[in-house]
N, C-alpha and C positions, 0 to 999 in steps of 0.2 A: 590561863584557864585551861583545864584539861578536857580533852574531847571525850564524850561518853564511849565506853567500851562496847563494842558490838558482840553480842552473844552469837556464837556460831552454833547453828543447829546441825547436829549430826544426822545425816540421812542414812537410812539403811541401804545397803548395797542393792542395786537392782538385780532381781532374779530374772534371768533371761527366760522369756516365755517361749514355749515350743511353737513353732510355726504351725498354723492350722492347715493341715493338709486335707483337702476335700476328699471325703470317703466316697468311693464309687457307689452308685445306687444298688440296693439289694435286688438281686434278680430272683424272682420267685421260682421255686422248684417246679418243674413240670409235673402236671397231675399224674398220679400213678395209674397206669393203664393196666387193667386186669386182663389176664390171659383168658381166652375162651374156655368155658367149662367143659370138662371131659366127662361129666356125669351123664347118665342116661336122661332122656328128655323128661321122664316122669319124676326125676329127682331135681329138676331145675325149674326156674320160674317160667314155664311154658304152660300151654293149655292143660295138658295132662298133669303137670306138676301142681298147678293151682287147684285143680279138682282134688288131687290127693291131699293137699294142705287143708282144703275146705272140709273134706270128709273126716280127716283126723281131728280137726278142731271141733267139728260138730258132735263128736262123741260126748263132750261135756253136757250139752243140753239134752242129748238123747238118753243120758243116764237117768234124768228125771222123767222124760217122756215115757221111757220103757216101763217105769214103775207105775205111772198114772194109767197107761193103757193096758197094763197087765201082761206085758210081753216078757219082762224079766225084772226080778226084784233089784232095787237100787244097789244093795250091797254087792251082789254078784256082778252086776254090770260095772260097778266102780272098780272092783278088783280085777275082773277078767278082761275088760274092754277099755274103760276110761284111762286107767293108769298106763297100760301098754301103748295106747294111742297117743296120749300126751307125751310119753317118753319118746315115741317114734317121731312125733312132730318136731320136738326141739332137737333131737339127735339129727334129723334131716337138715334142720336149719344150721346146726353146728358143722355138719359135713359140707354144706354148701359154702360156709364161711372159709373152710380150710381148703377144699378141693374145687369149689365151683367159682362162679362169677359174683357171688354174694347178693344176688337179687332176691333169692328166696329167703336168705338170712335176714336181709333188710326188711322185707315185707312182714315176716313173722315177728320180728322184734318191734317194729313200729306198730303193727296191729295189736300186739300184746300190751304195749304201753298205753296206746290210745284206749283200748277196751277197759283196762284197769282204771285209767283216769275217769272215763265215763261212768264206771260203776261207783267210784268214790263220790262223784257229784250226784249221782242217782240217790245214794244213801243220805248224803247231806241234805238234799231237798226234802227227804221224808222224815228227817229227825224231828222237826217241830210237831209233826202229827203223832209220832210215836211217844214223845214225852210232853204232850200238850198239857196234861193234868199236872205233871210235876213242875213244869216251867210256867204255868199260868197262862198258856197261850189261848185258852178258851175264850178269854175276854177279847181277843183279837179275831175271833171267828174261826180259829183253827181247831178242828175237832180231834179228839183222841181216837187213834186208829191202830189196830194191832198189825202194823205192816212189817215188823221185824220178827214176828213169832214164827214165821215159816222157816227161818234160817236154822234154828236148832232142830227143827223137824227134819230138815235135810240130813243133818248130822246123825240124828237118831235112826233114820232109815238106813244110812250107810253102815252104822254100827249094829244094825239089827236090834235096836232097842224099841220099846213101844213108842209109837209116833205121838201119842197124847200123854204127856207127863208133866206139863207145866201147871202153873196156877190157873184156876178157872177164870172165866171172863168176869170182869167187874172188879177184880182184885188188883192191887198194885203189882206191876211187873208183867201183867198178862200181855201187854203190847209188844214186849221184846222177848218174851219166852222165858221168864223166870221160872225156875224149878227144873229145868233140864240140866243134864250133867255138863260139866265143863268141857268134856271131850265132844259132846254133841254140839255145843256152841262153837268151839274152835273148828271142828271139821265142817260144820254147816256153813260158817262164814268163809272158810277156805274154798268150799265148793261154789259158793255164791260169787266170789271174786274170780274163780277160774272160769265161770260162765261169762263174766264180763270180759276177761282177757281173750277168751276164745271167740267170742262174738266179734271182737276187734280183728282177730286173725281171719275170720270168715269174711268180714267186710273187706280186708286187704285182698283176699283171694278173688273177690268179685270185682273190686274196683281198680286195683293197682296193677298195671301191665308193665312189661319190660321197658317200654318207651318212657313211661312215667318215672321209672327208677333212675334213668340217666338224664332226665330233663329234655328228652328229644321232642316232647310234645308240650304245648303250653297248657298248663292246668290252672284254672282260676281257683282262688282260695275258697270261694263259696261252694264249689261243686262237691268236694268231699263232705262238707258240712251238711249240705242239702241231702245227699244220698245216704249219709249215716243217719240222719234224723228220720228219713223215710223208712230205712231199715228198722230202726228202733220202734217206730209206730207199727210196722208190720209184725214185729215180735210180740208187741202187746196185744194186737188184734188176734194173733194166733193163740196166745195164752187165754184170752177171753173166750175163744171158740173151743178151747180144749177142756178136758175135765179138771183143770187146775183148781178152779174155785170149789167145785164139788168135792174133789179129793181131799183138800185141806180145810173143808168146812168154812169157806169164806162166803159171806153174803154179798152177792153182786148188786149192791145199791148204786144209785147214780153217783153218790159221793165217792164211792170206792173206784168206780170206773174213771171218773174225772181226775182224781188224784193220781192213780196209777198211770193214766195216759200222760199226764203232765210230767210225771217222774221219768217215764220212758223218753219223752221229748228231751228232757234235760240230759238223759244218758246219751241220746243221739247227738245232741249238740256238743257235749263234752268229748265224745268219741271223734266226731268230725273235726273239731277245732284242734284237738291233740294230734290227730292223724295229719292234718294239713300242715301244722307247725313242724312236726318232726320230718315229714316227707320233704318239705322245702329246704331243710337244713342238712339232709342226709342224701346226697346225690352220689351216684356211681358214674364211672366213665366207661363208655362203650369200648369193648376190646378191639373192635375193628369197624370200619365204616359200614360194612355189609350188615353187621349186627344192629347197628344203631338205626339203620334205615327202616 
């Protein structure tokens, strides 16, 4: 009787595996230490520099105030003061980024972003009131209010066009300024968002010091939110006390005051949250111990 044949299984040749050599731990690069700024004090994030930044950024809202108080028409102020002041503000920030210690650059950029974010939230809050009839929001108790009509008016004033050129009250599109030229709409909305951005820069100039920029002082997250909200409420109170409503033929009803105050609170919250978020993630390093003290 023959024995069963064994089947030989051919095994693939072993591939020698390379020895696992432990890699040394990655050593983080040392933080970049910025050299002390050689710019004059008024061009750095010092007391005089912060007041200069505040003054340049305030030119945006003063463009409107000068028209309302009869000091200078909006078009002339826009061309002769606002545009040069805005250019000087961001040129100063760019110069600090290249030649300075970047504190002024950081504050202007964070303030601009935070103010723009606050303005976007401000308008999103008001959208249901502007399009209440079109969206059927009246059944939810949200009234129709012409809260966006003022924006093309801004543009019309800057373009030296008649301020009143939209559809009359009660007709479709009155709440957002239908009937104004496209240029008036675009320029008016641009001016509106420039106000939001520069309010953010003004807040940074009042709130953020050099120690905050390098994290040398402990800043609780709720503090900038609180102060930004208080600033926004102050802006609304100043507008209510100004000729704003009379100038733009706005009826100061209780409903209008409540809605616009809530909208400014939303703006302040958006400004404060955005500022706190960006400031916590964008820190600078002191050039020397004496500066950080």
